[in-house]
DRENDREN-506444 format. One record per residue (C-alpha): residue in three letters; x, y, z. Coordinates in nm, 4 decimals, m for minus. Layout:
! residues N
- ALA, X, Y, Z
...
END
This chain:
! residues 449
- MET, 2.2252, 5.4670, m2.6200
- SER, 2.4711, 5.6751, m2.3756
- PRO, 2.3204, 5.7877, m2.0830
- CYS, 2.4399, 6.1160, m2.1618
- GLU, 2.2035, 6.1208, m2.4886
- PRO, 1.8757, 6.2350, m2.4956
- LEU, 1.5715, 6.0199, m2.4455
- PRO, 1.3794, 5.9616, m2.7343
- ALA, 1.1618, 6.2825, m2.8514
- THR, 0.8113, 6.3046, m2.7723
- LYS, 0.6840, 6.1482, m3.0658
- ALA, 0.8720, 5.7966, m2.9611
- SER, 0.6827, 5.5209, m2.8505
- HIS, 0.6676, 5.4241, m2.4831
- SER, 0.8591, 5.0938, m2.6109
- ASP, 1.1459, 5.3019, m2.7135
- VAL, 1.1661, 5.4688, m2.4104
- SER, 1.1310, 5.1612, m2.2163
- ARG, 1.3916, 5.0100, m2.4062
- VAL, 1.6521, 5.2942, m2.3068
- LEU, 1.5236, 5.2615, m1.9362
- SER, 1.5940, 4.8841, m1.9556
- ASP, 1.9357, 4.8921, m2.1134
- ASP, 2.1060, 5.1993, m1.9690
- PHE, 1.9147, 5.2553, m1.5954
- GLY, 1.7998, 4.8955, m1.5172
- VAL, 1.4671, 4.9738, m1.5094
- THR, 1.2144, 4.7017, m1.5661
- SER, 0.8229, 4.6365, m1.6026
- ASN, 0.8334, 4.6459, m1.2618
- ALA, 0.9834, 4.9943, m1.2103
- PHE, 1.2947, 4.9461, m0.9843
- LEU, 1.1954, 4.5871, m0.9193
- PRO, 1.3868, 4.2997, m1.1070
- GLU, 1.2247, 4.1521, m1.4038
- GLN, 1.2051, 3.8357, m1.2600
- GLN, 1.1440, 3.7305, m0.9183
- PRO, 1.4606, 3.7233, m0.6857
- LEU, 1.6418, 3.4025, m0.5954
- SER, 1.5227, 3.2216, m0.2761
- ARG, 1.8447, 3.0781, m0.2010
- LEU, 2.1877, 3.0838, m0.3413
- PRO, 2.2418, 2.7694, m0.5640
- ASP, 2.5798, 2.6665, m0.4693
- GLN, 2.6150, 2.4602, m0.1496
- TYR, 2.9242, 2.6363, m0.0657
- TYR, 2.6944, 2.9273, 0.0903
- ALA, 2.4748, 2.6774, 0.2828
- PRO, 2.5803, 2.8280, 0.6194
- TRP, 2.4530, 3.1503, 0.5338
- GLU, 2.1421, 3.0422, 0.4039
- THR, 2.0991, 2.7765, 0.6863
- ILE, 2.1145, 3.0560, 0.9738
- VAL, 1.9176, 3.3111, 0.7599
- SER, 1.6294, 3.0546, 0.6893
- SER, 1.5768, 3.0096, 1.0988
- LEU, 1.6789, 3.3842, 1.1365
- SER, 1.3480, 3.4984, 1.3605
- CYS, 1.3811, 3.1682, 1.5823
- HIS, 1.7839, 3.2329, 1.6297
- ILE, 1.6847, 3.6026, 1.7432
- GLN, 1.4138, 3.4700, 1.9708
- GLN, 1.6446, 3.2269, 2.1333
- GLN, 1.9164, 3.4567, 2.1302
- THR, 2.1551, 3.2367, 1.9865
- LEU, 2.1882, 3.4393, 1.6445
- ARG, 2.5424, 3.5815, 1.7426
- GLN, 2.6776, 3.2351, 1.8425
- GLU, 2.5565, 3.0946, 1.5337
- VAL, 2.7387, 3.3903, 1.3317
- ASP, 3.0425, 3.3854, 1.5270
- ARG, 3.0732, 3.0161, 1.4426
- LEU, 3.0212, 3.0887, 1.0558
- PRO, 3.3427, 3.0161, 0.8316
- VAL, 3.4641, 3.3367, 0.6358
- LEU, 3.3097, 3.2503, 0.3108
- SER, 3.4379, 3.3855, m0.0544
- THR, 3.2443, 3.5839, m0.2804
- ASP, 3.4129, 3.4274, m0.5898
- ARG, 3.1553, 3.1915, m0.6297
- LEU, 2.9024, 3.4167, m0.6873
- ALA, 2.8067, 3.3524, m1.0669
- SER, 2.5470, 3.6264, m1.1624
- GLU, 2.3934, 3.9405, m1.0737
- ALA, 2.0854, 3.7662, m0.9091
- GLU, 2.3348, 3.5694, m0.6932
- TRP, 2.5262, 3.8799, m0.5790
- ARG, 2.1874, 4.0351, m0.4994
- ARG, 2.0837, 3.7486, m0.3063
- ALA, 2.3978, 3.7382, m0.1200
- TYR, 2.3420, 4.0981, m0.0265
- VAL, 2.0014, 4.0542, 0.1211
- VAL, 2.1094, 3.7449, 0.3482
- LEU, 2.4269, 3.9156, 0.4737
- GLY, 2.2100, 4.2590, 0.5172
- PHE, 1.9625, 4.0608, 0.7124
- LEU, 2.2564, 3.8874, 0.9269
- THR, 2.4148, 4.2214, 0.9772
- HIS, 2.1023, 4.3886, 1.1373
- ALA, 2.0047, 4.0863, 1.3348
- TYR, 2.3564, 4.0664, 1.4849
- VAL, 2.3691, 4.3963, 1.5594
- TRP, 2.0088, 4.4554, 1.7146
- GLY, 1.9569, 4.1094, 1.8194
- GLY, 2.0592, 4.1117, 2.1679
- ASP, 1.9464, 4.2721, 2.4730
- VAL, 2.1885, 4.5521, 2.3854
- ALA, 2.3318, 4.6562, 2.0409
- SER, 2.6549, 4.4939, 1.9152
- GLU, 2.8952, 4.7697, 1.8150
- ILE, 3.1235, 4.5172, 1.6523
- LEU, 3.0430, 4.3117, 1.3330
- PRO, 3.2519, 3.9964, 1.3062
- PRO, 3.4618, 3.8594, 1.0140
- PRO, 3.2309, 3.6263, 0.8912
- ILE, 2.9854, 3.8949, 0.7642
- THR, 3.2018, 4.1882, 0.7631
- VAL, 3.4407, 4.0390, 0.4846
- PRO, 3.2000, 3.9022, 0.2451
- LEU, 2.9583, 4.1981, 0.2725
- LEU, 3.2137, 4.4390, 0.2122
- SER, 3.3023, 4.2514, m0.0841
- VAL, 2.9249, 4.2191, m0.2438
- SER, 2.8863, 4.5840, m0.1463
- ARG, 3.1645, 4.6874, m0.3473
- HIS, 3.0119, 4.4938, m0.6197
- LEU, 2.6824, 4.6205, m0.6175
- SER, 2.8212, 4.9861, m0.5231
- LEU, 2.5951, 4.9682, m0.2111
- PRO, 2.6642, 5.0491, 0.1516
- PRO, 2.7193, 4.7509, 0.3732
- VAL, 2.3853, 4.7599, 0.5277
- ALA, 2.0415, 4.6530, 0.4839
- THR, 1.9261, 4.9361, 0.2585
- TYR, 1.5693, 4.9531, 0.0917
- ALA, 1.7000, 4.7326, m0.2070
- ALA, 1.8002, 4.4343, 0.0631
- VAL, 1.4618, 4.4351, 0.2296
- ASN, 1.2448, 4.5265, m0.0095
- LEU, 1.3398, 4.5477, m0.3843
- TRP, 1.5448, 4.1883, m0.3717
- ASN, 1.3278, 4.0407, m0.0856
- PHE, 0.9863, 3.9116, m0.1957
- SER, 0.8367, 3.6268, m0.3753
- SER, 0.5050, 3.6298, m0.5489
- VAL, 0.2010, 3.3512, m0.6450
- SER, 0.0477, 3.5727, m0.8660
- PRO, m0.0773, 3.3895, m1.1618
- THR, m0.0342, 3.6689, m1.3766
- SER, 0.3218, 3.7709, m1.2367
- ASP, 0.1416, 4.0947, m1.1408
- LEU, 0.3877, 4.2294, m0.8680
- ALA, 0.1428, 4.5119, m0.7889
- ASP, m0.0921, 4.2251, m0.6316
- LEU, m0.0157, 4.2812, m0.2790
- ASP, m0.2163, 3.9689, m0.1613
- SER, 0.0325, 3.7615, m0.3623
- LEU, 0.3437, 3.8828, m0.2301
- THR, 0.5472, 3.7508, 0.0583
- ALA, 0.8929, 3.8620, 0.2032
- LEU, 1.1498, 3.6127, 0.1688
- HIS, 1.2980, 3.6835, 0.4918
- THR, 1.1897, 3.8853, 0.8097
- PHE, 1.3531, 3.9157, 1.1568
- THR, 1.0422, 3.8741, 1.3431
- GLY, 0.8739, 3.5850, 1.1413
- THR, 0.5582, 3.7814, 1.1769
- GLN, 0.2984, 3.8494, 0.8951
- ASP, 0.2974, 4.2072, 1.0141
- GLU, 0.6708, 4.2403, 0.9162
- SER, 0.5991, 4.0811, 0.5773
- TRP, 0.3098, 4.3012, 0.4799
- PHE, 0.4909, 4.6020, 0.5890
- TYR, 0.7778, 4.5039, 0.3363
- MET, 0.5389, 4.3957, 0.0532
- VAL, 0.2954, 4.7295, 0.0810
- SER, 0.6199, 4.9065, m0.0670
- VAL, 0.7072, 4.6574, m0.3231
- ALA, 0.3554, 4.6496, m0.4422
- MET, 0.3887, 5.0227, m0.4848
- GLU, 0.6883, 5.0211, m0.6676
- ALA, 0.5375, 4.7614, m0.9219
- ARG, 0.2417, 4.9695, m0.9600
- GLY, 0.4722, 5.2505, m1.0533
- GLY, 0.6472, 5.0449, m1.3261
- PRO, 0.4052, 5.1764, m1.6194
- ILE, 0.4491, 5.5424, m1.5157
- ILE, 0.8184, 5.5705, m1.5411
- PRO, 0.8282, 5.6023, m1.9643
- VAL, 0.5242, 5.8211, m1.9053
- MET, 0.7257, 6.0579, m1.6660
- LEU, 1.0308, 6.0858, m1.8959
- SER, 0.7756, 6.1304, m2.2103
- ALA, 0.6137, 6.4474, m1.9921
- LEU, 0.9649, 6.6003, m1.9765
- SER, 1.0441, 6.5396, m2.3178
- ALA, 0.7042, 6.6734, m2.4583
- LEU, 0.7401, 6.9800, m2.2422
- GLN, 1.0782, 7.0562, m2.3817
- HIS, 0.9500, 6.9960, m2.7338
- HIS, 0.6439, 7.2463, m2.6621
- ASP, 0.4060, 6.9626, m2.6993
- LEU, 0.1694, 7.0925, m2.4475
- PRO, m0.1279, 6.8454, m2.4774
- ALA, 0.1272, 6.5631, m2.4925
- ALA, 0.2546, 6.6963, m2.1692
- THR, m0.0787, 6.7800, m2.0134
- GLU, m0.1936, 6.4173, m2.0857
- ALA, 0.1287, 6.2277, m1.9441
- ILE, 0.1076, 6.4741, m1.6387
- ASN, m0.2469, 6.3520, m1.5700
- GLU, m0.1308, 5.9696, m1.6041
- ILE, 0.1446, 6.0855, m1.3560
- THR, m0.1556, 6.2150, m1.0796
- SER, m0.3448, 5.8822, m1.1436
- CYS, m0.0623, 5.6551, m1.0653
- ILE, m0.0109, 5.8448, m0.7464
- HIS, m0.3338, 5.8034, m0.6518
- LYS, m0.3001, 5.4212, m0.7024
- LEU, 0.0031, 5.4227, m0.5039
- GLY, m0.2037, 5.6067, m0.2071
- ILE, m0.4495, 5.3142, m0.2248
- LEU, m0.2035, 5.0597, m0.1984
- LEU, m0.0340, 5.2542, 0.1034
- ASP, m0.3685, 5.2627, 0.2775
- ARG, m0.3760, 4.9241, 0.3182
- MET, m0.1065, 4.8987, 0.5505
- ASP, m0.3446, 4.8516, 0.8130
- GLU, m0.5092, 4.5355, 0.7056
- ARG, m0.2061, 4.3220, 0.8246
- CYS, 0.0689, 4.5292, 1.0071
- ASP, m0.0359, 4.5819, 1.3614
- PRO, 0.1381, 4.9289, 1.4896
- GLU, 0.2582, 4.7935, 1.8307
- VAL, 0.4007, 4.4703, 1.6646
- PHE, 0.5638, 4.7386, 1.4185
- TYR, 0.7044, 4.9621, 1.6766
- HIS, 0.8578, 4.7264, 1.9384
- GLN, 0.9448, 4.4302, 1.7545
- ILE, 1.0132, 4.5142, 1.3417
- ARG, 1.1277, 4.8791, 1.3518
- PRO, 1.4223, 4.8300, 1.5845
- PHE, 1.5985, 4.5953, 1.3601
- LEU, 1.5837, 4.8268, 1.0581
- ALA, 1.7724, 5.0791, 1.2355
- GLY, 2.1381, 5.1862, 1.0942
- SER, 2.4243, 5.3049, 1.2859
- LYS, 2.4315, 5.6583, 1.2229
- ASN, 2.2916, 5.9476, 1.4754
- MET, 2.1973, 5.6003, 1.7106
- ALA, 2.4038, 5.6965, 2.0178
- GLY, 2.1016, 5.6921, 2.2328
- ALA, 2.0235, 5.3272, 2.1091
- GLY, 2.3825, 5.2055, 2.2065
- LEU, 2.6073, 5.2885, 1.8965
- PRO, 2.7761, 5.6253, 1.9793
- ASN, 3.0686, 5.5228, 1.7310
- GLY, 2.8713, 5.3536, 1.4913
- VAL, 2.9533, 4.9688, 1.4113
- PHE, 3.3283, 4.8458, 1.4007
- TYR, 3.3349, 4.6260, 1.0914
- ASP, 3.6000, 4.3755, 1.2151
- GLU, 3.7795, 4.2255, 0.8956
- GLY, 4.0011, 3.9917, 1.1133
- GLN, 4.3702, 4.0023, 1.0438
- ASP, 4.5196, 4.1156, 1.3406
- GLY, 4.2399, 4.3759, 1.4243
- LYS, 4.1912, 4.5252, 1.0833
- GLY, 3.8732, 4.7128, 1.0381
- GLU, 3.6881, 5.0297, 1.0429
- TRP, 3.4115, 5.2116, 1.2573
- ARG, 3.1272, 5.3112, 1.0109
- GLN, 2.8237, 5.4957, 1.0517
- TYR, 2.5105, 5.4249, 0.8016
- ARG, 2.1683, 5.5041, 0.7854
- GLY, 1.9168, 5.2326, 0.8052
- GLY, 1.6678, 5.1243, 0.5376
- SER, 1.3906, 5.3628, 0.5082
- ASN, 1.1401, 5.4222, 0.2126
- GLY, 1.3206, 5.7363, 0.1457
- GLN, 1.5551, 5.5242, m0.0471
- SER, 1.2917, 5.4421, m0.2711
- SER, 1.4243, 5.5675, m0.6344
- LEU, 1.0442, 5.5894, m0.7493
- ILE, 0.9569, 5.8433, m0.5033
- GLN, 1.2614, 6.0626, m0.5690
- LEU, 1.2152, 6.0165, m0.9377
- PHE, 0.8679, 6.1679, m0.8684
- ASP, 1.0217, 6.4671, m0.7314
- LEU, 1.2706, 6.5381, m1.0187
- VAL, 1.0146, 6.4974, m1.2502
- LEU, 0.7849, 6.7382, m1.0832
- GLY, 1.0622, 6.9570, m0.9910
- VAL, 1.0113, 6.9415, m0.6331
- GLU, 1.2959, 7.0816, m0.4287
- HIS, 1.4318, 6.9508, m0.1229
- VAL, 1.6588, 7.1542, 0.1112
- ALA, 1.9066, 7.0530, 0.3804
- GLN, 1.7045, 7.1499, 0.7161
- GLY, 1.5098, 6.8319, 0.7663
- ASN, 1.8525, 6.6285, 0.7503
- ALA, 1.9580, 6.7077, 1.0999
- SER, 1.9915, 6.4914, 1.3930
- PRO, 1.7310, 6.4930, 1.6758
- ASP, 1.9132, 6.6977, 1.8660
- SER, 1.9499, 6.9835, 1.5987
- TYR, 1.6434, 6.9287, 1.4279
- SER, 1.5737, 7.3001, 1.4543
- ARG, 1.8779, 7.4276, 1.3300
- GLU, 1.9194, 7.4818, 0.9514
- LYS, 2.2355, 7.3377, 0.8006
- LYS, 2.4087, 7.3797, 0.4926
- MET, 2.4741, 7.0447, 0.3951
- GLU, 2.3788, 6.7590, 0.1521
- SER, 1.9975, 6.6950, 0.1879
- PHE, 1.8946, 6.3759, 0.3029
- HIS, 1.7202, 6.3243, m0.0263
- ARG, 2.0318, 6.3527, m0.2050
- GLU, 2.2472, 6.1548, 0.0214
- VAL, 2.0390, 5.8230, 0.0048
- ARG, 2.1037, 5.8170, m0.3541
- GLY, 2.4142, 5.6270, m0.2341
- TYR, 2.2092, 5.3552, m0.0972
- MET, 2.0186, 5.2697, m0.4123
- PRO, 2.1340, 5.0510, m0.6542
- GLU, 2.3955, 5.1730, m0.9072
- PRO, 2.1913, 5.1744, m1.2362
- HIS, 1.9145, 5.3509, m1.0272
- ARG, 2.1072, 5.6345, m0.9243
- ARG, 2.2333, 5.7156, m1.2636
- LEU, 1.8764, 5.7227, m1.3756
- LEU, 1.8065, 6.0179, m1.1306
- GLU, 2.1364, 6.1987, m1.2037
- PHE, 2.0554, 6.1931, m1.5539
- VAL, 1.6693, 6.3025, m1.5166
- GLU, 1.8288, 6.6063, m1.3088
- GLY, 2.0988, 6.6804, m1.5519
- ARG, 1.9105, 6.6488, m1.8576
- TYR, 1.6046, 6.8240, m1.7217
- PRO, 1.6995, 7.0680, m1.4565
- GLY, 1.3845, 7.2010, m1.2544
- GLY, 1.1804, 6.9234, m1.3840
- LEU, 0.8165, 6.9960, m1.5144
- ARG, 0.7789, 7.3084, m1.2831
- LYS, 1.0549, 7.4885, m1.4294
- GLY, 0.9008, 7.4068, m1.7944
- VAL, 0.5506, 7.5127, m1.6721
- GLU, 0.6790, 7.8210, m1.5019
- ASP, 0.8552, 7.9371, m1.8016
- LEU, 0.5616, 7.8899, m2.0124
- LEU, 0.3655, 8.1098, m1.7757
- VAL, 0.6002, 8.3629, m1.6966
- THR, 0.7730, 8.4272, m2.0694
- PRO, 0.5551, 8.5784, m2.3570
- SER, 0.5315, 8.2735, m2.5776
- THR, 0.3628, 8.1566, m2.9163
- GLU, 0.3725, 7.8069, m2.8228
- GLY, 0.0096, 7.6488, m2.7112
- ASN, m0.2969, 7.8820, m2.6865
- ASP, m0.4104, 8.0150, m2.3632
- GLY, m0.6599, 7.7316, m2.3101
- GLU, m0.3603, 7.4545, m2.3499
- ARG, m0.1551, 7.6611, m2.1224
- ARG, m0.3841, 7.6872, m1.8365
- GLU, m0.4779, 7.2971, m1.8755
- LEU, m0.0912, 7.2575, m1.8383
- ARG, m0.0790, 7.4404, m1.5378
- GLU, m0.3902, 7.2823, m1.3832
- ALA, m0.2788, 6.9427, m1.4434
- PHE, 0.0732, 6.9970, m1.3064
- THR, m0.0589, 7.1588, m0.9791
- THR, m0.2859, 6.8416, m0.9612
- ALA, 0.0075, 6.6440, m0.9704
- THR, 0.1866, 6.8176, m0.6834
- LYS, m0.0941, 6.8190, m0.4655
- ALA, m0.1427, 6.4254, m0.5235
- LEU, 0.2248, 6.3872, m0.4461
- ALA, 0.1890, 6.6291, m0.1274
- GLU, m0.1126, 6.4207, m0.0536
- PHE, 0.0580, 6.0847, m0.0534
- ARG, 0.3452, 6.2357, 0.1759
- ASN, 0.0364, 6.3247, 0.4234
- LYS, m0.0769, 5.9536, 0.4064
- HIS, 0.2945, 5.8500, 0.5214
- LEU, 0.2859, 6.1112, 0.7996
- GLN, m0.0603, 5.9498, 0.9026
- ILE, 0.0896, 5.5906, 0.9123
- VAL, 0.4125, 5.7318, 1.1079
- THR, 0.1633, 5.8788, 1.3692
- ARG, m0.0216, 5.5456, 1.4268
- TYR, 0.2715, 5.3396, 1.3759
- ILE, 0.5762, 5.5553, 1.5654
- VAL, 0.4306, 5.8380, 1.7489
- ILE, 0.1279, 5.7006, 1.9587
- PRO, 0.3158, 5.3810, 2.0339
- SER, 0.6224, 5.5944, 2.1394
- ARG, 0.3995, 5.7555, 2.3988
- LYS, 0.2922, 5.4488, 2.5594
- GLU, 0.4886, 5.2650, 2.8492
- ASN, 0.7707, 5.0774, 2.6965
- LYS, 0.8531, 4.7450, 2.8884
- ALA, 1.0957, 4.6457, 2.6425
- LYS, 1.4564, 4.5486, 2.7891
- GLY, 1.7887, 4.6628, 2.6527
- SER, 1.8681, 4.9565, 2.3773
- ASN, 1.6987, 4.9401, 2.0442
- LEU, 1.5504, 5.2308, 1.8289
- ALA, 1.2210, 5.1820, 1.9964
- THR, 1.3594, 5.2133, 2.3352
- ALA, 1.5873, 5.5068, 2.2382
- SER, 1.2942, 5.6983, 2.0467
- SER, 1.0561, 5.6791, 2.3430
- ARG, 1.3244, 5.7863, 2.5777
- LEU, 1.4449, 6.0667, 2.3549
- ALA, 1.0862, 6.2028, 2.2700
- GLY, 0.9349, 6.2404, 2.6099
- ASP, 0.6528, 6.4949, 2.5539
- ASP, 0.8198, 6.6275, 2.2268
- ASP, 0.7562, 6.4005, 1.9219
- LYS, 1.0028, 6.6239, 1.7240
- LYS, 1.2869, 6.4190, 1.8946
- LEU, 1.1654, 6.0806, 1.7496
- THR, 1.4337, 5.9405, 1.5403
- GLY, 1.3815, 5.7604, 1.1810
- THR, 1.5185, 5.4677, 1.0866
- GLY, 1.7538, 5.6634, 0.8617
- GLY, 1.8943, 5.8723, 1.1469
- THR, 1.6608, 6.1823, 1.0822
- ALA, 1.4629, 6.3729, 1.3200
- LEU, 1.1442, 6.2067, 1.1935
- LEU, 0.8360, 6.4336, 1.2008
- PRO, 1.0156, 6.7583, 1.1123
- PHE, 1.1716, 6.5867, 0.8119
- LEU, 0.8459, 6.4238, 0.6733
- LYS, 0.6719, 6.7381, 0.7116
- GLN, 0.9249, 6.9675, 0.5520
- SER, 0.9377, 6.7271, 0.2665
- ARG, 0.5115, 6.7402, 0.2393
- ASP, 0.5380, 7.1390, 0.2519
- GLU, 0.8109, 7.1388, 0.0046
- THR, 0.6027, 6.9295, m0.2409
- PHE, 0.2946, 7.1623, m0.2040
- ARG, 0.5317, 7.4602, m0.3009
- ALA, 0.6291, 7.3068, m0.6132
- GLY, 0.2913, 7.3519, m0.7106
- ASP, 0.2446, 7.7209, m0.6192
- PHE, 0.3588, 7.9760, m0.9114
- SER, 0.2330, 8.2994, m0.6836
- ARG, 0.5361, 8.3094, m0.4657
END
């Protein structure tokens, strides 16, 4: 089936929709996670030099030997990567090495050496992803599970393959997101069925599907609430978070021009600026937005120095689609093109236009279900804001004894008494952006405006 064709109509089974999602958009039973667990090592011994360093990454960072080890690496070819799983594995390894190299010293390194740059650019081109540690690198393709039932939503069975710090805190931080992605797997066909049902004026089916969406969002919130169990805010802010920063809007952290990706060959290379990995790059959360019809504008896309100025520019939500795996990006583009305005537009059309579709009771139940779903997603974003307060805002106000320049020291210095100046790993003005996203979600369910 071509991505340009409509999904199966409302009467189609979820298995039909799931088949289309898998074949055309790379969506598995685990949502945007792979069907099988990611490789824990590249099988070809040719890549052993990468694997040796990444397997001891936290030790090299602590001993400040990481940059020396990387500088001694040969420039390896990507020609021997034999499967998509291997390309993904290479992307994870090189993404971690990139951020460890840039942020793993007393000051940030503005130059990424050829042993990383050359293969990373090749892998990134193959996967259509930026050469940086995205959400896909640190979350989607960076986990293992000991669940006897292969249930990737079982948070306690998950472990990160790689971390910068070697701490349980960092692994847990990543795995909360992995478990949420897996928990969202069954709801993706339901979301598309809801859109199709409403388009075919099957109000009871649409209402039932929307209620399932609400239930799923609540389950995601329960998993998010578990962040405190094994991830300490002080460890996160001062030890983990600095390594997740990108090179965009990071002048205060020591990267005024971004990072120079050195390709060797008589100085060949390029200065580049990228956002760091963040949950904003989750295709699942953006899919909720598109399906519900949440509209995000560009105001929150500003840098910390211009957070209050509304800008006529691409919104952060749209920009970070370029940081998502290409098949997942296509699904978002398909939903946006096939169902413009999402469920909100369909519900609004039923409410404002005289229609013979459905009786008054069915229309009322549909509207109530939709409003409840948008409130649930807004409350989920509220939970995220509360976590940001505990894990970033409060630690940033405390005395920072860390030496050198990184995202933690820069955020603390920029913030002072003004929390609006805090910078996210994606380079946004953190609190204004998150509050704006939450408020926009609430507004999607308000039909009085």
